[in-house]
N, C-alpha and C positions, 0 to 999 in steps of 0.2 A: 601782558605779555612782549608786548612791544618794548617795551623797558628792559624787561629780562633778556629779550634776545639780542639787543644793542651792547648790554652791560657784557654778555659772552663775546661780542664781537671785538670788544676794546679792551677787555683786561684779561691777561694770561694769568693773572694769580687767583687765588681762591675766592671763590663764588660758592655762597650758602643760601638758600632758601629756606624759610620758616627755622632759622636756626636758634636753639634755645639758649639764651643767654648765660643760665647758670653753669654751661660748660667753658664761660668765657670770666666767669668773675670769681675774685676770693673768697667770696661769701658761699659761692655753689648755689646762687636764687637768682632767678630773673626767668620771665617768659620770653618767645621768641621774637628775635628781631624780622622784617620782611626779608632781608637782604643783609648778609655779613658778610662783606668784602674786604679780601686781604690784598691790596695791590703789591705786584711786584716791584715796580719803580714810581718815582713822584709823579711822572710823566703819565702814568696809568690812574693814579690819583687824581690827577686834576681833571682828566677825562671823568671821572665818576662824579665829582663834584658840578662839573659843566651838564652832564646827562641828568643828575640830579633834579638840577635846577630846570632843565627845560622841561623834564616831566610835572616839576611841580613837587617834588617828592623832599622830605625832611631829609638832614643828614647828621649824624652825630660821631664824634671820635671817642672811643671808649680806652684807649690804651691798654694798660695789662690788666683791667677790671679790677683793682684795688680802689680802696676809699670809694666803693659806689655799691648802690644798692637799687637793681634792676626793679621795677614793678612787675607784678605777676600776670599784667596783663601784654609784657612783651614791651619793644619800641617801633613804630610806624616808621616805614621809609627805609633808609639805609645806613648800618653801622659800619664805622671804618676801622679797621684795625692798619696802623702804620709801621707794623714792627719788622715787616720786609721792605718797605720803600722808604725809611727813614731811619735807617742805621748806619749813618757815617760817624766815624770816630778818628778824627784826626788832632793832632798837635798844631799850634800856632806859637806863636814868639813866646805869648804871655799864657798860654794856658791849653785848653781844648776847643775842639769842635765837636759838638755830638748832637745825631739825628733823635727826634723825638721819641722813636720808636725803640730805641737803646734801654734795656732794663737798668736801674739805680746800680744794683750789681755789680753790673760789665762794666759802665761809666769808671767806678770805686776802682774794680780789678786794673783798667788801664791807666788809672792816674797812679796808682801804685807803682805799677810799672815803669812809667814813664817819669816817674818822681816828681808828681804834681801834687801838691797838698793843699788843703783847704777844708774838703768836702767829707773829711773820715766821719763826722758827724752824723753823718748819712749810713753808715753801715748798719745793715739790718732793717732799713727801710726798704719795703717794697714796691713794685710796679716801675712805671716807665718816666722817663726823663721828662716827658711832655707833660705828664700827669704830674711831676713833682712840682713845675712850672706853674701850672695852673692854679694848684691850692700854694703855693710857697712852700713846698716842706721843708722839715727841720725837727730841731729837737733841741735844749737846752741853751735855747736863747740864739741860736741860729739858723739859719734857713740858707736855702739854695739860691733865694734872690739876691743875696749878699754880695756874689759871685758872677751874675750875669750881667753880659755886656751889651748883648742884643739878642732879641729873639726874631727867626722870619719863620713865615709861614705863608698863608693862602686865605683868602676870605671866600665868601659862598660863591663869587662870581668868578673864580679862578684867577683873581688879581694878585701876583707876589705881593708880599706887604714884610717891610722890615724896620723894627722898633727897636730905638737904643734903651739903653738904662735909663735914663733920666725919662724917658716917657713912660716908663713900666708901673712906678709908685708901687713896689713892694709893700707890703703891708703883712702884720700876723694873717697866716693862711689863707691870705688873697694877694691879687696882683690887678691893675688895671690893662684888662685888654681886652680889645674888641669880640666882644660875646662871638661872633661868628669867625672869630679866627682860629684855622688849623694850624696848629704850632708842627714846624717840620725841622726845627733846626735849632739849637741855642749854641750862642758862644761865651764860654766861660773864662774869666781871669783867675789864676791859680799861681801859687807861689812855687817854687823848685825846694825841694826838700829829699834828702835820702828815704828808699824804699822802707828800709828797715824802720825807719821813724813812723812814716804813714800808717806802716803795718802795724807798729803796736800801738798808736792812735785809736785804728779802726778796730784791732781786739778790745781796746778800752771802752768804747761805744759799744760795742754787741755785748760785753758782759753786762753793761748797764741795761740793757734791754730784756736780760733774762729773766725778770720778773712778767714779760710778756708772754701770751699765751703763743708757743710756737707748735706751728703744725696743725692748727685747728681754723676752721673754716670762718674768716671772721672779715670784717673790711678796714681792719685797723681801729684808729681810734674813734669812737663816734662822736664825741662832743669837743669843741673847743675848749681851751683852760680859759675860763674867766679872769678877769683881772686879778693878780695879785694870790690866785690859788690854783688848785688842778683840778680837774673835774671829778678825773678817779677818784680824789680824795673826797670829796662832796657825795658822790656817788655810795661808796664804801661807807662814810659815817652814818647816810641815810639808809643804812641798811640794804640795800640793794643787791649786794654780791649773791650771784645764785638765784636771782629772780627768774622766774620762767614763762614765756608765753609758747605752747606748743613746745617746736622744736629749735626755737630762739631762747638763748640764756645770756644773762650776765656773766659773764666769766667771773671764777671763784679766784684766778689767778692774777687780773688786773680788771677793776670794776669799770674801767672806761672801754671796755672791749666788750662787745656781742658777739656772741659765735653761735653757728648754726651746728647744732648738736646731733640734729639727723630728721629731713624732710621741713625746715624752716622754709616759711614763704615768706615773700616782703611783706603781707598784712600783718603776720606774726612779728615781726621785727618793728614797724612803725609803730604796733600796740606797745609793745616793750619799751620803745624808745619813750613815749607819752607817758608809760607810768612813772617810768625812771624821772622824766623831768617834773611830771608832779609831786612826785615825792621829794625830789631836791629843792624843788620852788616853796613847798609848803614846810620844810624843815631850815631851809635856810636862807628863803626870800631871794634865790640868785635863779635865773633863768638860763637854763643851757641852750647853748648855739650848736646846732649840729657842725660835724666838719665834713662828714660822707655828703656824697652828691645822690639825690634820689632821680633817677630817671625814668620813663617809660609811662603806661597805661594800668591803672587799677585793674 
């Protein structure tokens, strides 16, 4: 109760207690967070970091809740949503500076209007910029890490940190970042091109995603692509399309998606993931690695 009262005193943004995280994830799956906090300002966010540390409570950022599976037991401690406090979007002489809480869709819309090109391949990718940096989001042999010049944020002690691109070591679906770094801002280097050209390229990449399940509850691609092939191809060829565990189902449109067709739990999804993994390994001797992040308690 002491933590909660101090939290109410320090934060003017939204504070929810025992908040079901299925309301905040694209999978619509997940148990409750002890505290779900959406600070209004970066200063409030730092205050929450310091308060959680003082009280010995774990703290986690979930962004827009995509690429994420929250366990049915929920998440202990504090879950942070940065969509209100890290929403800066400005130009610099070589591109844009964008807050971690800004959606990828909003970033691309501003890049098109400001005539900054390079990120069109991300059209149709859900989630926040901060989450995109964490997993080095991308498609078709391109990734956001190729355009990052600097990442700024705070460690769990509330200390400001800025890392330059040579320190980040972006690789396929990964980046070398301190585990406790909370990303607040990213500097992207882009090239100037007419908005009409940028728009056409964005539309082309959206069309290339037309085979992916749209408007369904999922966390995006479940598995990373193994070297030299596509996870979806292996899953489909092993006969897993349509495979189901209760409310969790391998998509009939794209085999590397698992969708929540109604009432799926995290346990259902994890059981289905293991079934798919075993089938692919038995048939192709390839061990699929998960692309999504699993958090919380069973």
